[in-house]
N, C-alpha and C positions, 0 to 999 in steps of 0.2 A: 376852305382851309381845313386840312386834316388835323385832327386832335391827337393822333398817334396813341390811341387807346385800344387798338384792336386786341381782342381777347381778354382785356382786363375785366374783372368781375366787379360790377358796380351794385352796391346795395342801396336801394331807395326806400326810405321809411315814409309813411304818408303817401304811398304810391297810388292810392285810389283818388287822391285829390287832384285838382286840375294842374297845379304846378308840378307836383310829383310825377304825374303821368306824362306831362309834356317833357320833363327832364329825362325821364326814362326813354322816351321816344328819341330825343336828341342824341343821347348817348348810344342807343341802339343803332341809329343811322351811321354812327362813326365806328361801329364794329365792336362795341362793348357787349359783354354778356350781362344780363340783368337778373338780380335777385330782389324780389319785391316783398314788402311787408306792409300790412295795415291791420286795422282792427276787425274787419269783416271779410268773410270769404267771397261774398257777392262783389264787394268792391275790388278785391284782388283779381277775381275772374274778369271783371270789366277791364281792368288795367292790363292784364296779360293779353287779352284779346286785342286791345288797342296797340300794344307794343309789338306783339307778334313773336316770331320764333327766337328772337334774342333772349327771351325770358327762359332761363334755365332752372329757376327755382322760385318758390313763393311760400310764405308762411304767415298765417294769422298770429298776431302777437300783441299783447298789451304791454307797452314799453314802460309802464309804471310798475311792472311786476318783475322783480329780480330773476325769479325762476324762469319766467317766459323769455326774458332777454337771454339768459344762459342757453335755453333750448334753441332759440333763434340762432345764436352764435354757433352752436354745434351744427345746425343745418347748413349754415353758410360755409363752415369749415369743410363740410363734406363735398362742397363744390370747388374746393381749392382755396377758400379764404378770400376775404374782401381785399380788393385793391383800392376801391373807392367807396366812400360812404357819403351819400347825400341825404342828410337828415332833415326831412320836411314835415314830420309829424308835429301837430300842434292844434291848439284850440284858442278861441278868442277869450273864453272865460266870461265870468259875470261882468256886467256893466252897471254903472251907476255912481253915486256919490262915494268917493274913496272911504269916507268914515262909516259908511253903511255896509261895506263889504264884510261878510263873515270870515272867520278864520278858515272855514272850509273853502270859501271862494278863493282866498289867497293860495291855500295849499294845493288845491286842485290844479290851478293854472301853473303854479311853480313845478309841481310834480310832472305834469305832461310836457310843458314847454321847455323846462330847464333840466330837471333831473333825468328825463328820458335821454337827453343828449349826453349827459355824464355816463349813464349806464351803457349806452351804445358805444361810446368811444372807449370806455374801459374794456369792453368786450372785444372790439374789433381793431383798435389801433395797435396794440402790441404785436400782433402778427404782421402788420404792415411794416412796423419798425424792423422786425426780424428780416423781412425781405428787402428793406432799404428803399422802398418806394410806396407811396400812398397819397391819397387825396381825401380830405374831409371838407365838406361844404355844408354849412348850416344855413337855415332860413331864419334870418333875424326879422327885422321890420323897421319901417320908419319910426315906429313907436319907441324903439330903443334909444333914440337920440332926440326925438321930438314928441314927448308924451302928451296924451290927451286926458283930461281929468276924469272922463267917464269910463276910461279903459285902464284904470290904474293897475289892476292885477296883471293885465296883459303887458303893459309897459314894463313893469318890474321884471317879469319873467324874460322878456326879450332883451332888456338891458343886461341882465345877468348872462344871457347866452352870448351877447356881443363881447362882454368881458372875458368869458370862457374861451371864445374864439382866439383872442389875443394870447391868453395865458397858455393855451394848449399849443399854439404855434411856436412859442419861444423854445421849448426844449426839443420839440419833435420835428420842426422844420429842418434844422441842421442834420437830422438823421433820416431825411428823405421823405417825411410825411408832411405835406403842406396843408395848412388849416386856414380856411377862409370862410366867408359868408356872403350871401346875397341879401340885399335889404330892399324888398319890394314895398310898394304902397298902392293900395286901392286897385287890386287886380280882379279881373272878372273871374268869379269863382262862386260855388254854392255859398261860401261864407259871406261874401259881399252882396250876393243876391238876397240872402236873408236879411241882411242889414237894411238894404234899400227897400225891400218889401215892407218891413216894419215901419220905415220912415214914410213910405208912400201911404200906408194905412193911417198912420198918426196924423198926417197932414192933409189927407183926403185928395191926393194927387196920384198921377200915374207913376210907374217906376222910373220911366225916363225923366220925368219932371223931378222926382226925388233925387235922382243921380245928379242932375244939373244943379239943383239947390244945394246938395251936399258939397259939390265941388266949389260953388260960389261962396258958401258960408263957412265950411269946415276945412277946406283944403285950398286956400287962395293961392298958394305957391305952386300948386300942381299945374304948371303952365300949359301942358298939352291938353288939358280940359277933357279928359276921358279916363275911363278905367284902363289899366294895362291889361295885356293878354298873357296868359300862362306861358306861351311859347317865347315871349320876350324875356321873361325871367329865366326860363329854361336855357336860353342861349348863353346868358351870363354864367349860370351854374355849370353848364357843360364845359365852357372854356376854362373855368377854375378847376375842373376835374382833369384837365389835359396836361400834356407835356408843353403845350404852348404857353401856359401860365407858370413856367418853372421858376420865375423870379418874383412870384406873388405869394406872400405868406403873412398871415395875421391881418388880412384886409377885410373890409366889408364893402362890397360893390353895390351902390344904389341903383335900383331899377324902379324909379319912383316918379317919373314924369316931371321932376322938379319939386316934388312935394315938400322935401326937407329944406327949410329956409337957410340953414347955416352952411357955411363954406366947408368947415371941417366935419368929420364923422361924428 
């Protein structure tokens, strides 16, 4: 199915991560041009090599810094301006008892996961509005609607981002800029690799056994009984970037193997 995005400039934040890179590849396969950003040059170089000649620009940027976001926006403008923003930059943040998290723990996760989205959209969406066409796709998480007690700082940041998705969609969808989110759960990535390695060490088991135990004990509704793959999230994100999803606005598409128990978002 053609996405009808040939020549559109797609900006991918968190492009060196597994889901970001897979989404960049999916969009490139359908003719989009790519501008990649992440926090390290090594990561961007790996992503650019994986995506190939569709990458027309890249820039290292700390999206918690207003000046760096402004400089990033200027670089993107020099390539014709963004038509698509896929915002996948984020961290898991500190874990543990919610009452024991420091203010710094809360603010770090909030600044990276939520305020970076605000900064990026303030910088890149107005030119989309001027053109009358645009797509914004955020990466939320199952945690936004099904929070876990040891991930309280992450839960809060992703719940805020989910709310922002709906808020931003209301005034700008009618002006041609559709705003949506993907909501993955337990995807194969360096992030979940690290989680499972720590679990394996703590329990004295192999990583495969740690994954199985995690699914059985912590994610009983994840009926597919495996971690998702980055390309499975990328497929949903790419569709939301396209003309094919032209009647989808303010939504959050779950790519979670059934992990969220509730019927509604």
